[in-house]
C-alpha beads as a LAMMPS data file, in Angstrom:
LAMMPS data file: protein, C-alpha beads

232 atoms
231 bonds

1 atom types
1 bond types

-500.0 500.0 xlo xhi
-500.0 500.0 ylo yhi
-500.0 500.0 zlo zhi

Masses

1 110.0

Atoms # bond

1 1 1 462.994 390.707 324.224
2 1 1 460.519 391.535 327.017
3 1 1 461.929 392.784 330.312
4 1 1 461.994 390.137 333.012
5 1 1 460.650 390.888 336.496
6 1 1 461.374 388.873 339.633
7 1 1 458.249 389.157 341.801
8 1 1 458.733 388.180 345.453
9 1 1 455.921 387.912 348.016
10 1 1 454.857 385.211 350.474
11 1 1 451.170 385.726 349.649
12 1 1 450.188 383.655 346.624
13 1 1 447.078 385.758 345.939
14 1 1 449.223 388.880 345.586
15 1 1 451.687 387.061 343.332
16 1 1 448.915 385.832 341.042
17 1 1 447.198 389.250 340.963
18 1 1 450.362 391.206 340.145
19 1 1 451.712 388.557 337.779
20 1 1 448.512 388.733 335.732
21 1 1 448.678 392.528 335.450
22 1 1 452.391 392.635 334.638
23 1 1 452.116 389.930 331.987
24 1 1 449.234 391.839 330.401
25 1 1 451.713 394.710 329.948
26 1 1 454.128 392.412 328.154
27 1 1 456.543 391.687 330.996
28 1 1 457.961 388.246 331.692
29 1 1 457.416 387.391 335.376
30 1 1 459.397 384.998 337.562
31 1 1 457.779 384.373 340.973
32 1 1 459.393 383.632 344.338
33 1 1 457.635 383.205 347.680
34 1 1 460.362 384.124 350.174
35 1 1 463.741 385.835 350.304
36 1 1 465.816 382.683 350.028
37 1 1 463.941 381.577 346.924
38 1 1 464.405 385.077 345.473
39 1 1 468.191 384.788 345.850
40 1 1 468.111 381.402 344.089
41 1 1 466.069 382.828 341.221
42 1 1 468.539 385.616 340.531
43 1 1 470.046 383.104 338.123
44 1 1 467.182 384.010 335.757
45 1 1 468.818 387.477 335.386
46 1 1 465.803 389.736 336.070
47 1 1 465.785 393.308 334.784
48 1 1 463.841 394.521 337.843
49 1 1 462.911 393.055 341.241
50 1 1 459.672 393.638 343.144
51 1 1 460.222 392.675 346.756
52 1 1 457.839 392.368 349.693
53 1 1 459.296 393.606 352.983
54 1 1 457.622 391.265 355.480
55 1 1 458.427 387.657 354.530
56 1 1 459.408 384.457 356.379
57 1 1 462.938 382.968 356.298
58 1 1 464.514 386.178 355.003
59 1 1 462.739 389.542 355.017
60 1 1 462.853 392.002 352.139
61 1 1 465.512 394.214 353.694
62 1 1 467.974 391.359 354.147
63 1 1 467.140 390.030 350.685
64 1 1 467.886 393.443 349.193
65 1 1 471.238 393.557 351.005
66 1 1 472.150 390.138 349.587
67 1 1 471.139 391.210 346.084
68 1 1 473.266 394.367 346.250
69 1 1 476.327 392.351 347.267
70 1 1 476.331 390.789 343.803
71 1 1 478.149 392.941 341.269
72 1 1 475.874 391.953 338.382
73 1 1 472.798 393.210 340.302
74 1 1 474.314 396.379 341.705
75 1 1 472.200 398.573 339.421
76 1 1 469.124 396.360 339.006
77 1 1 466.058 398.327 340.208
78 1 1 464.494 397.029 343.418
79 1 1 460.954 398.107 344.312
80 1 1 459.723 397.355 347.834
81 1 1 456.120 396.405 348.520
82 1 1 455.301 397.341 352.095
83 1 1 452.501 397.851 354.570
84 1 1 454.826 400.147 356.533
85 1 1 454.449 403.869 355.975
86 1 1 456.984 405.504 358.294
87 1 1 459.717 407.777 356.977
88 1 1 462.307 405.824 358.987
89 1 1 461.436 402.574 357.181
90 1 1 461.553 404.320 353.807
91 1 1 464.919 405.990 354.429
92 1 1 466.367 402.720 355.732
93 1 1 465.187 400.856 352.636
94 1 1 466.629 403.481 350.299
95 1 1 469.941 403.451 352.163
96 1 1 470.392 399.704 351.723
97 1 1 469.800 399.920 347.993
98 1 1 466.077 400.096 347.201
99 1 1 464.998 402.318 344.317
100 1 1 461.333 402.737 345.131
101 1 1 458.543 401.988 347.632
102 1 1 454.916 401.070 346.965
103 1 1 452.512 400.802 349.884
104 1 1 449.915 398.081 350.148
105 1 1 447.138 397.754 349.122
106 1 1 448.662 397.882 345.661
107 1 1 447.182 399.661 342.665
108 1 1 448.167 397.679 339.523
109 1 1 448.258 400.889 337.451
110 1 1 450.594 402.565 339.946
111 1 1 452.824 399.484 340.134
112 1 1 453.133 399.242 336.350
113 1 1 453.880 402.988 336.102
114 1 1 456.635 402.650 338.728
115 1 1 458.082 399.566 337.005
116 1 1 458.263 401.382 333.666
117 1 1 459.714 404.494 335.311
118 1 1 462.498 402.538 337.011
119 1 1 463.343 400.640 333.827
120 1 1 463.548 403.950 331.943
121 1 1 465.973 405.298 334.542
122 1 1 468.221 402.278 334.069
123 1 1 468.292 402.917 330.335
124 1 1 469.018 406.620 330.881
125 1 1 471.819 405.716 333.302
126 1 1 473.368 403.410 330.729
127 1 1 473.273 406.198 328.154
128 1 1 474.838 408.721 330.533
129 1 1 477.557 406.237 331.478
130 1 1 478.398 405.788 327.820
131 1 1 478.688 409.568 327.441
132 1 1 480.765 410.220 330.599
133 1 1 482.219 407.136 332.245
134 1 1 484.599 408.919 334.602
135 1 1 484.379 412.211 336.465
136 1 1 487.591 413.837 337.697
137 1 1 486.742 416.247 340.488
138 1 1 489.865 417.378 342.331
139 1 1 490.760 414.623 344.817
140 1 1 487.825 412.504 343.612
141 1 1 487.658 410.069 340.724
142 1 1 484.124 408.812 340.078
143 1 1 483.676 405.851 337.747
144 1 1 480.052 405.712 336.624
145 1 1 480.439 402.328 334.950
146 1 1 481.952 400.501 337.906
147 1 1 480.100 402.562 340.546
148 1 1 483.371 403.300 342.349
149 1 1 484.710 406.428 344.014
150 1 1 488.327 407.032 344.953
151 1 1 489.302 409.824 347.332
152 1 1 493.013 410.652 347.132
153 1 1 493.456 407.336 345.271
154 1 1 491.762 405.422 348.103
155 1 1 488.515 403.667 347.216
156 1 1 485.516 404.612 349.347
157 1 1 482.298 402.592 349.152
158 1 1 479.073 404.512 348.516
159 1 1 475.607 402.874 348.507
160 1 1 473.780 403.225 345.197
161 1 1 471.716 406.368 345.897
162 1 1 474.591 408.163 347.596
163 1 1 476.772 407.373 344.582
164 1 1 474.139 408.633 342.151
165 1 1 473.710 411.914 344.040
166 1 1 477.477 412.463 344.256
167 1 1 477.996 411.690 340.551
168 1 1 474.992 413.842 339.630
169 1 1 476.323 416.900 341.474
170 1 1 479.988 416.356 340.529
171 1 1 479.163 416.037 336.829
172 1 1 478.032 419.693 336.825
173 1 1 480.282 421.586 339.282
174 1 1 479.143 425.063 340.225
175 1 1 475.512 424.432 339.262
176 1 1 472.912 424.733 342.021
177 1 1 470.332 421.957 342.147
178 1 1 467.099 422.315 344.066
179 1 1 466.196 419.399 346.320
180 1 1 463.039 418.846 344.297
181 1 1 465.019 418.490 341.073
182 1 1 467.508 416.071 342.639
183 1 1 464.601 413.955 343.842
184 1 1 462.987 414.020 340.409
185 1 1 466.164 413.233 338.462
186 1 1 467.487 410.541 340.813
187 1 1 464.258 408.884 341.965
188 1 1 461.894 409.891 339.145
189 1 1 458.969 412.274 339.044
190 1 1 456.349 409.676 339.921
191 1 1 458.096 408.407 343.052
192 1 1 457.159 409.965 346.378
193 1 1 460.254 410.630 348.483
194 1 1 460.415 413.408 351.077
195 1 1 463.001 416.179 350.633
196 1 1 464.593 415.248 353.966
197 1 1 465.778 412.066 352.273
198 1 1 468.182 414.173 350.176
199 1 1 469.577 415.841 353.306
200 1 1 470.153 412.450 354.953
201 1 1 471.978 411.141 351.891
202 1 1 474.119 414.281 351.537
203 1 1 475.103 414.076 355.206
204 1 1 476.271 410.496 354.713
205 1 1 478.156 411.446 351.529
206 1 1 479.968 414.224 353.394
207 1 1 480.926 411.824 356.173
208 1 1 482.550 409.513 353.622
209 1 1 484.342 412.399 351.889
210 1 1 485.976 413.333 355.210
211 1 1 488.253 416.359 354.819
212 1 1 486.735 416.971 351.369
213 1 1 483.171 417.252 352.650
214 1 1 483.304 420.964 351.732
215 1 1 483.060 419.957 348.057
216 1 1 479.284 419.626 348.470
217 1 1 477.943 423.051 349.337
218 1 1 474.543 423.736 350.888
219 1 1 472.607 426.595 349.315
220 1 1 470.310 427.569 352.173
221 1 1 466.633 427.254 351.355
222 1 1 467.376 425.912 347.878
223 1 1 469.484 422.770 347.612
224 1 1 473.063 421.753 346.870
225 1 1 475.947 422.240 344.460
226 1 1 479.336 420.664 343.919
227 1 1 482.140 423.182 344.419
228 1 1 483.661 424.368 341.144
229 1 1 487.289 423.745 342.099
230 1 1 488.713 425.507 339.050
231 1 1 487.292 428.819 340.288
232 1 1 489.208 428.649 343.574

Bonds

1 1 1 2
2 1 2 3
3 1 3 4
4 1 4 5
5 1 5 6
6 1 6 7
7 1 7 8
8 1 8 9
9 1 9 10
10 1 10 11
11 1 11 12
12 1 12 13
13 1 13 14
14 1 14 15
15 1 15 16
16 1 16 17
17 1 17 18
18 1 18 19
19 1 19 20
20 1 20 21
21 1 21 22
22 1 22 23
23 1 23 24
24 1 24 25
25 1 25 26
26 1 26 27
27 1 27 28
28 1 28 29
29 1 29 30
30 1 30 31
31 1 31 32
32 1 32 33
33 1 33 34
34 1 34 35
35 1 35 36
36 1 36 37
37 1 37 38
38 1 38 39
39 1 39 40
40 1 40 41
41 1 41 42
42 1 42 43
43 1 43 44
44 1 44 45
45 1 45 46
46 1 46 47
47 1 47 48
48 1 48 49
49 1 49 50
50 1 50 51
51 1 51 52
52 1 52 53
53 1 53 54
54 1 54 55
55 1 55 56
56 1 56 57
57 1 57 58
58 1 58 59
59 1 59 60
60 1 60 61
61 1 61 62
62 1 62 63
63 1 63 64
64 1 64 65
65 1 65 66
66 1 66 67
67 1 67 68
68 1 68 69
69 1 69 70
70 1 70 71
71 1 71 72
72 1 72 73
73 1 73 74
74 1 74 75
75 1 75 76
76 1 76 77
77 1 77 78
78 1 78 79
79 1 79 80
80 1 80 81
81 1 81 82
82 1 82 83
83 1 83 84
84 1 84 85
85 1 85 86
86 1 86 87
87 1 87 88
88 1 88 89
89 1 89 90
90 1 90 91
91 1 91 92
92 1 92 93
93 1 93 94
94 1 94 95
95 1 95 96
96 1 96 97
97 1 97 98
98 1 98 99
99 1 99 100
100 1 100 101
101 1 101 102
102 1 102 103
103 1 103 104
104 1 104 105
105 1 105 106
106 1 106 107
107 1 107 108
108 1 108 109
109 1 109 110
110 1 110 111
111 1 111 112
112 1 112 113
113 1 113 114
114 1 114 115
115 1 115 116
116 1 116 117
117 1 117 118
118 1 118 119
119 1 119 120
120 1 120 121
121 1 121 122
122 1 122 123
123 1 123 124
124 1 124 125
125 1 125 126
126 1 126 127
127 1 127 128
128 1 128 129
129 1 129 130
130 1 130 131
131 1 131 132
132 1 132 133
133 1 133 134
134 1 134 135
135 1 135 136
136 1 136 137
137 1 137 138
138 1 138 139
139 1 139 140
140 1 140 141
141 1 141 142
142 1 142 143
143 1 143 144
144 1 144 145
145 1 145 146
146 1 146 147
147 1 147 148
148 1 148 149
149 1 149 150
150 1 150 151
151 1 151 152
152 1 152 153
153 1 153 154
154 1 154 155
155 1 155 156
156 1 156 157
157 1 157 158
158 1 158 159
159 1 159 160
160 1 160 161
161 1 161 162
162 1 162 163
163 1 163 164
164 1 164 165
165 1 165 166
166 1 166 167
167 1 167 168
168 1 168 169
169 1 169 170
170 1 170 171
171 1 171 172
172 1 172 173
173 1 173 174
174 1 174 175
175 1 175 176
176 1 176 177
177 1 177 178
178 1 178 179
179 1 179 180
180 1 180 181
181 1 181 182
182 1 182 183
183 1 183 184
184 1 184 185
185 1 185 186
186 1 186 187
187 1 187 188
188 1 188 189
189 1 189 190
190 1 190 191
191 1 191 192
192 1 192 193
193 1 193 194
194 1 194 195
195 1 195 196
196 1 196 197
197 1 197 198
198 1 198 199
199 1 199 200
200 1 200 201
201 1 201 202
202 1 202 203
203 1 203 204
204 1 204 205
205 1 205 206
206 1 206 207
207 1 207 208
208 1 208 209
209 1 209 210
210 1 210 211
211 1 211 212
212 1 212 213
213 1 213 214
214 1 214 215
215 1 215 216
216 1 216 217
217 1 217 218
218 1 218 219
219 1 219 220
220 1 220 221
221 1 221 222
222 1 222 223
223 1 223 224
224 1 224 225
225 1 225 226
226 1 226 227
227 1 227 228
228 1 228 229
229 1 229 230
230 1 230 231
231 1 231 232
């Protein structure tokens, strides 16, 4: 069965242009022309969502928030199409649950490469979840299937990227990961995200861990590691 893509943009010319290119690659495309219509068309169960940021009725950011509230779409890749290029906009979008950003004007080849990359990451995540569904890390219990984290048996909510970084580091305690590698493994090698994005996410993770923030150690000039509790 071909992967299904929900394509959301208020400009019909862009919809038709991207739909044509995606269908030529074998994807099934469902179109929506604003955020509200996109929410309604979630009933088609898309495998990936391409979402314009600037739209009437409900912009892309709010639409993404509504999508992430639904358990069945918690891990569905969301790619933003945007004319905005500031780091603040990008970090905000990633923090509310986006997986990727593509700036307009859009290159069909780049879009298709990003779509395939994000779908591959979903498949890899499924495989890793099957291998290790739960990570016990001292006071933390990380469930990779349910995307939940409990700290001293109290559940703490982590947005998708924060969860992925925490699970990534905690799955290999004691190992140092360079920022560049974290970016590549979490976001993919063909996605441009600045290294500062990692620092922002780690800061937010530490805030949520509270008294256990020390579990994520900064290796100055290199990156991060999860404290190997058994050695202490």
